[in-house]
Structure formats: structure tokens, C-alpha cells
C-alpha positions as CSV (number, residue, x, y, z in Angstrom):
1,X,-28.0,84.0,-7.1
2,X,-26.8,80.4,-6.5
3,X,-26.8,78.3,-3.4
4,X,-23.4,78.0,-1.8
5,X,-24.6,74.5,-1.0
6,X,-24.0,73.6,-4.4
7,X,-20.2,74.1,-4.2
8,X,-18.9,70.8,-3.7
9,X,-15.5,69.1,-2.5
10,X,-13.2,68.7,-5.7
11,X,-14.8,71.1,-7.8
12,X,-12.3,73.1,-10.0
13,X,-12.3,77.1,-9.5
14,X,-11.7,79.2,-12.5
15,X,-11.5,82.8,-12.9
16,X,-13.6,84.7,-15.1
17,X,-11.5,84.1,-18.3
18,X,-11.7,80.2,-17.6
19,X,-8.2,79.9,-15.8
20,X,-7.7,77.5,-13.5
21,X,-7.4,79.2,-9.9
22,X,-7.7,76.1,-7.7
23,X,-9.7,73.1,-6.5
24,X,-12.4,73.1,-3.6
25,X,-11.4,71.5,-0.5
26,X,-14.4,72.6,1.5
27,X,-16.8,75.5,2.1
28,X,-16.4,77.1,5.6
29,X,-19.1,79.7,6.4
30,X,-18.9,82.3,3.6
31,X,-15.4,81.4,2.4
32,X,-14.2,78.5,-0.1
33,X,-11.2,76.6,1.1
34,X,-8.9,75.6,-1.7
35,X,-6.9,72.6,-1.5
36,X,-3.1,73.0,-0.5
37,X,-2.0,70.5,-3.2
38,X,-3.2,73.0,-5.7
39,X,-1.2,76.0,-4.3
40,X,2.3,77.1,-5.4
41,X,3.2,77.7,-1.5
42,X,1.7,74.4,-0.2
43,X,-0.9,76.5,1.9
44,X,-4.6,76.5,2.1
45,X,-6.0,79.5,0.3
46,X,-9.6,81.1,0.7
47,X,-12.0,82.6,-1.7
48,X,-15.3,84.6,-0.5
49,X,-18.4,82.8,-1.7
50,X,-19.8,86.4,-2.7
51,X,-16.9,86.3,-5.5
52,X,-18.6,83.4,-7.4
53,X,-20.2,84.5,-10.6
54,X,-22.0,81.0,-11.4
55,X,-21.6,77.2,-11.1
56,X,-21.5,75.0,-14.3
57,X,-20.4,71.7,-15.2
58,X,-18.9,71.0,-11.8
59,X,-16.8,74.0,-12.0
60,X,-17.1,77.3,-9.8
61,X,-16.4,80.4,-12.0
62,X,-15.5,83.7,-10.2
63,X,-16.6,87.1,-11.1
64,X,-14.3,89.2,-13.1
65,X,-13.4,91.6,-10.2
66,X,-12.5,88.7,-7.8
67,X,-9.4,88.6,-6.1
68,X,-7.5,85.4,-6.2
69,X,-5.0,84.7,-3.2
70,X,-1.5,84.9,-4.0
71,X,0.1,81.4,-4.0
72,X,-3.1,80.0,-5.6
73,X,-3.1,77.9,-8.7
74,X,-3.4,81.3,-10.7
75,X,-0.4,82.3,-9.3
76,X,-1.4,85.9,-8.6
């Protein structure tokens, strides 16, 4: 288990395959707020901290079953 305090502003967020999902704006409670500039719809999107698999090399990796929001950099 990692500490959510290790998630910092401007870290890249990727899915389990290493594909870009977004960039961390900030952590709010148990959610990661992604930057608006990284979304296709110009809106903030959120991920649950519980969906994080690991943090390495200034990058947040999501679990394979993590749901990425529509309009995020992953275009899901």
C-alpha cells in the first residue's frame, strides 16, 4: 500500500498499460483531481485513490480494473 500523500501536483497518471490518462491537479480527500487542460472536454475529472496500483518515477499507475473517466486523456 502506498501513501496518498506521495501523489503530487503535475504527476502523470497512466492506466495499467502505461497509457496516459491525465495529469494530477490535486488530491481531494480520497479522489485525484485531474487537470482540465488534459481532458478532451475541458472539464476536471476525478479518479479514486483506491484505483492506484503504484507510484514510480513521478508517475501514478492505475490498477488494471480502474475506471477512467470519460473525457479524460484516455478518451474512454
